N, C-alpha and C positions, 0 to 999 in steps of 0.2 A: 504494500500500500504506500504510494507516494503521491504527494499533491502539493498545492500551494504555489510552489515555484521550483525552478531547477536548483537542487541543492549544490550543484557544482559551482554556482555563482557565489556561494557563501564564502566569506573570508574568515580565516582563523588566525588568531594572534597568539604568540607565546614566546618564551625565552628560547634562544637557540641552544642546542646541545653540542657536544663534541663533533657529532657527525655533520653538523651544519643544519640539520632539521630542527624545526621549532619544537619545544616541549609544551604540551597542552594537556588540559584535564580531559579525561575520558569517562564515559559512563557505559558499562557493559550490562546487557541483559544476559546473565550467565546461564540460568537454568529455570525451567518451569516444571515444578514438581508434578503437576497434573498431566504434562505432556513433555517428558524429558528428551524426546527425539526432535523437538521443535528447534529449528536453527536459531542461534543466538543473534543478537544485534550489538552494534557498537556505535555510540554517538560521540562525536567530537564536541565536547562542551565549549571549546574555544570558538565555535561557530554560532553559538546561541547565548541568549541571556536568560532563557527559562526553558525547562523541559517538564512537560506534564505527562503523568502516567495514569492510565485508566483502562476500563474494560471496553472492548470493541469486538465487532464480528471478525475482523481480519487481524492478522499478525503483521505489524509493520509500523511505519513512522510517517508523519506528515510534517513538513517544514513550512512555516509561514513567517511573514514579516508584517507587523502592524504598528504604524506610528513610530517607526525606527526601532521597535523591539523585535528581536529575532527569537522566534519560538519553535520548539519541536514538540510534537504531540505523539506520544507512544500509545498505540492502541493494541491491547492484547486480549485474546479470547480466553481469559482466566475468569471463571465464574466467581472466584472469591475476591475479585477486584471490584471496587466501586467505579461508576462511570467516570468520575473525576476523583481519583484516589489520593494523589499526592503530586507535589511538584518540587523540582530542584531549581533554585534560582541563584544567579550571581549577585553577590553583595561585596563590592570591592574585589579583592583577590580571593575571597572565600566563596564556597558554595553551600547554601543552606537547604536542608530538607524541611518541607512543610506539609503536614497532613491537611488535606482539604476537606475534612469532615467525613472521612471514609468509615465504612461500617466495621471493617475488620482491623483497622489501625495500621500503623507503620512500625517496623522493627529495624534497629541498627545493631549489628553484632549480636542479634538474638534478644535484644531488650527493647521494650516499647519506647517510641520516641514521637512526640507530637511535633517538635521542631528542634532545629539545632544545626550547627555547622558540621559538615562532613570532613572526616580525616582520610588521608590516603589509605586505601585498602579496605575501607569500611564496606561491610556486607549489608545491603539494604533489602529488606523483605517486605513485599507488598502482596497480600493475598498468598498465592502459591508461586509467585514469581520472585526471583532473586536477582538483584543487581549488585554490581561491584563498582566502586568509585575509585578512580585513579587521579590523584591531584596533578601529576606531571608525567607525561609519557613522550617518548621520542616518536613523533609523527612525521612521516614523509610529506613533501610538498604536494604530491599528487593523490594523497589519501582522501577519500570522500568524507563529507561531513557525517553521513549516515552510512554505515557498512551493513548491508542487509544479509550478507552471507560470508562465511569465512573464506579466505583465499584457498586455492587448491593445496592439499597436504601432500608432502612427498611420500608418506606412508601412513598406515593406520596407527593411531596413537600420537601422531606428530602434527595434528591440526592445531592452528593457533590463531588467536585474535590479536596477539601482541604485535604492534606494527613493526618493531625492530626485528623480532624473530621471524616474522613473515617475510621481510625483505631478505634475510639470510637464507631462508628456505628457497625463495624464488631464484636466488643466484646459483643454487646447487645444480639446476639443470644445465647451466653453462659449464660449471666445474666438472660435473659428472661426465660430460662428453670429451673432456680433455684427459691427459695422463698425469696431471699434477697431483702430488700426494695431498691427502686431506687429514687434518688432525682434529678430532672431535673431543671437546672437553665438557665435563659435566659429572655430577654426582652419580653414584650407583643408582640404577633404576630409572634414570631419566630417558632412556631409549637410545643410547649411543649405538648399540649394535643394530637396532631397527633402522636408524638413519644410515649406517654403513651399508646395510643391505639395499636400502632405497637408492643410494648412490650407485651401487653395482647394477641394479635393475635399470637405472636410467643411462648407464654408460654405453650400452650396446655391445659390451664385450661378451664374446661367445663362451669364454672359459668359465670355470667354477668360481663361486665365492667360497674362499677358504679362510676360516677364522681360527685364531689361537689365543688362549688366555695366557699371557706372559707370566702371570703370577703363579700359574699351575705347572709351568715347565720345570722339570727337575734340572738343577744347575749343571749336573754332570752329563745330562743327555740333551742339552739345548741345541748344540750344533747338529747332532744327528737327527733330531726331530725336525729342525728347520730346513737343513740342507741335504738330508738323506745320507746314505752310506752305501758302499758296494759290499758285495759278499766277501767275508773274510777281513773286513776293515778292523774288527776287534773281536774279542772272544764273545761268541754268541751271535755274531752277524752271519747267519746261515744263508740269507737271501739278500738281494738288492732291496734297498728302501728308497723310494722316490723323494721323500721329504715334503714338508708343507709348502715350501716356496715353489718347487717345481709342480706341485699339484695345482697351484694357482696360476700356472702359465696360461696366458690368454685371458685371465680373469682378474679377480680382485683378491688381494691378500690383506686380511684384517687382523691387526695386532691390537688386541684388547688389553687394557691395563699396561700400556707400554712403559709406564714409570716403574714397574716392578721387574723389568728386565735387567739382568746382571750387566756390569760394564763389559765383561768379555763378550757376551752375546751382542751387546750394542755395537762393539767394534766389528764383529763379524757381519752383522746386519748392514752396517754402514758400507762395508766393502761391496756387498751385493747390490745395494741401492745405487752406488756410484758406477759400478762396472756392468750392471745388468747381466751378470752371470754368476753361477754358483758352482762350487766344486764339492761334490759329495765326499764324506770322510772315506779315505782310502783310495780315492780316484786320483789319477795323474793329470786329467784334463778337466777344464771347466766346461760347463754347459750353459748356453745362452738362455735367458728367461725373459719373458715379456709379461709383466704383471703390473697392476695398479695397486699401490699401497694406501690403505686407510688405517690410521692408528687412533686409538682412543685412550683417554686417561681420566681418572677421577682425582688425580693429584696434580697440583700446580707444578709444572716442569721447570720454570725459571728458577725458583728457589733450589731445586735439586741440581740444576746446572751450577748455581753459585756455590753449593756445598760440595760439588764434585761427584755427586751420585748419578748424574745424567750427562751424557756427552753433548757439548754445545753444538758440534758439527752435525750430530744426528738430529737434534731438535731442529736445526736450520733445514736439514734435508726433508724432514717430515712436515714442515710448516708451509707447504705450498699454498694451502688454503686452510684457515682455522675457523672453526665454528663452535660456539659454546651453547649447550642446551641448558637453560636455567632450571633450577629445582622447582618442583611443583608449588612450593610455598611462595615462590616469587612470581608465579604466573597463574594465580587462582582464577583469573578471568577465562582460562582455558578449561577449567574443570568440567563445565557443562558439555563442551565439545568432546572431551575425553570420555565422560560418562556415557554419552550417546553412542560413541564408537564402540566402547567396550560392551555395552548392552546388546548392540547389534551383533557383535561377534560371539558373545557368551550365550545369548538366548535369542537367536535369529527368528524363531517362530513366534515368540511371545513379546519381543521388544516393543512393538507398536502399541500394545495394550497395557504395558507396564506403567505404574505410577510410583512416585517417590513421595512418601509422607513428608509434610513440611519440616517436622522435627528431624527426620532422617536427612533431608536435603541440607538443613541448617548445619547439622553435625559434619556432613561430608565437606561442606564448603568452609567451615571454620577450622577443620583439622589440617595440620601442616603436612601430613603424609611424608614423613622423613625418608621413607624408602621410595618416594616418588611414584611414577606411573605404575611400577611393578606392585607397589603396595595398594594403590587404588584398584588395580585389576583384581587382586586377591580379595580385597574388601567386597567388591561387587559380586564376585563369584560365590563367596561365602553367603552373602545376603540372598542371592538367587536360590541357593539350596535351602536356606532356612525359611524362606517365605512359604515353602511347601505348597506351591500352586496358587498362592494368593496373588492378586493383581497389583498389590501395593507393597513396595519395599518399606518396611517399618523401621523405626528407630531401634527396636529390639533385635532386628536382624543384623545390625552392624556389630563389628568387633568391639570389645570393651575399650580398646585404645581410642577408637573413633568416638564412641559415646562419651568418654572421659573428656575429650576436647571441648564438647559442648558444655559439660558441667563446669570445667575450669573457666571457660569464657564467661559463663553465666555468673560465677562467683566474682570474677573481675569486673563485670559490668555492674553488679550490685554495688561494688565499691565506687564505681563511677557515679551511679545514681545517688549514692549517699553523699558524695562530695558535692554534687550539684545542689542537692537539697540543703546542705550546710551553707553553701555560698548564698543561696536565696535567703535563707534564714538570717545570715549575718548582714546581707544587704538591707533587709527590712529593718533589722535592729539599728543599723548605722545610717539609715536613710540614704542609701546609695553611695556612701563615701567609701571609695575603693581603698584609699590609704588606710582607713580605720579597719576595714575588713582584713587587709594584709597584716596589720599589727595584731589583730585578734588571732589570726592563723599562724603568726610567726613566720610569714613568708614575704618574699620581696613583692613589691607592688606589680612589677612586670610579670611575675609568675601568676598572680591573681588575674591580671588582664588577659593573659593567655588562656586561662581557664574560662573566663567569661566568654571569650571568642569561641572556644571549643564547644561550650555548652549552649551557645546562642543566647546568652543572658545579656540584657540591656540594663546596665547599672542606672541609667537615667530614669528608668521606669519606677525606681524605688525612692527617688528624691522627692521631697515635699516642698 
């Protein structure tokens, strides 16, 4: 649903970042619990002064301009939304959430909120629809003001609404068609091997994808495993062994956890990468090989170079193109995309009819998922089993670690509510005198002013 005027004519303003692109606030529709397969939305708040959310027949957004005020109206077929549920509006450099008299209320980080300033990463719950607010994101100059569908993903589990990561993925099609090495960085479980396989699939190389976990290679057998050996090369070598490098001839050689490779193996690998040939143990002649190398690490390699644990020349050789996959806790705007993809894969016959209870959705979105996509997949697989045929994934179907995240956050938010109530009480007692409130709390006046902004409290309203 689009209307009003051409959203491409909208101008967005923001501070430039290191890439030269402006940094702007974004609002994401991350997940709809009553319809978790529904495509998400992304709104560039820098292009608007006000965004209104409410119930409508269609799923989409309308951009309008009235009297110089730029508005975006999000309409969602969520039965638990009011027709005009809430709005987010720009006030100076802040963005405020305001309940427009909705029937089911507004929640921020799992706690009810009538109005107040939004903080970076806040989860906003309206009806069964969940939004995520980003105060500052690296947005490219050609990004639309309203993104109605995510960019194409290089592989299942790698879809993203994050502008910078989407640009990195878009460049991979060019990189994959070349022979340059690729170094993938990211925590365990972020999908480094999935991305490596996607690069191989897009490369057009006819050979095999051969992967090795460098951390699991026995130190005394590394060269034999990687480069192979001929019969009789050592005691027990009864037959010729091709080796992993030659098995990847014509294809892609994936070195997972490259930071765990011994210095001796690093030196041997460097020779192969430089000379494009390998000499099996016990052989007198080298054999030419043609493979594309993709390496991955969950450890920062530069500090290892500085400490002498990793070869500088090997890092340079592997760093033809580097890409980092952020941890899931840093890209929660992608959780809805990932949940939809994983439900389609894990329960293809039932995915379209599945629902996620709001409390379960809230827990999934507030949990940090320390083991990243791998943990999210296991969480959903377990929940699908425990639902025992029910159409709704309930809070009780989630692992205790995920449920605990909601309970911890709720406790933290209760403390936030208590602080807000204390501020209001003191403002009443001191008739809006911020300095007096600061003295009563034993805090700096600037800290109290920050709290007032955070909680959307106007001190002037308490002055007589």
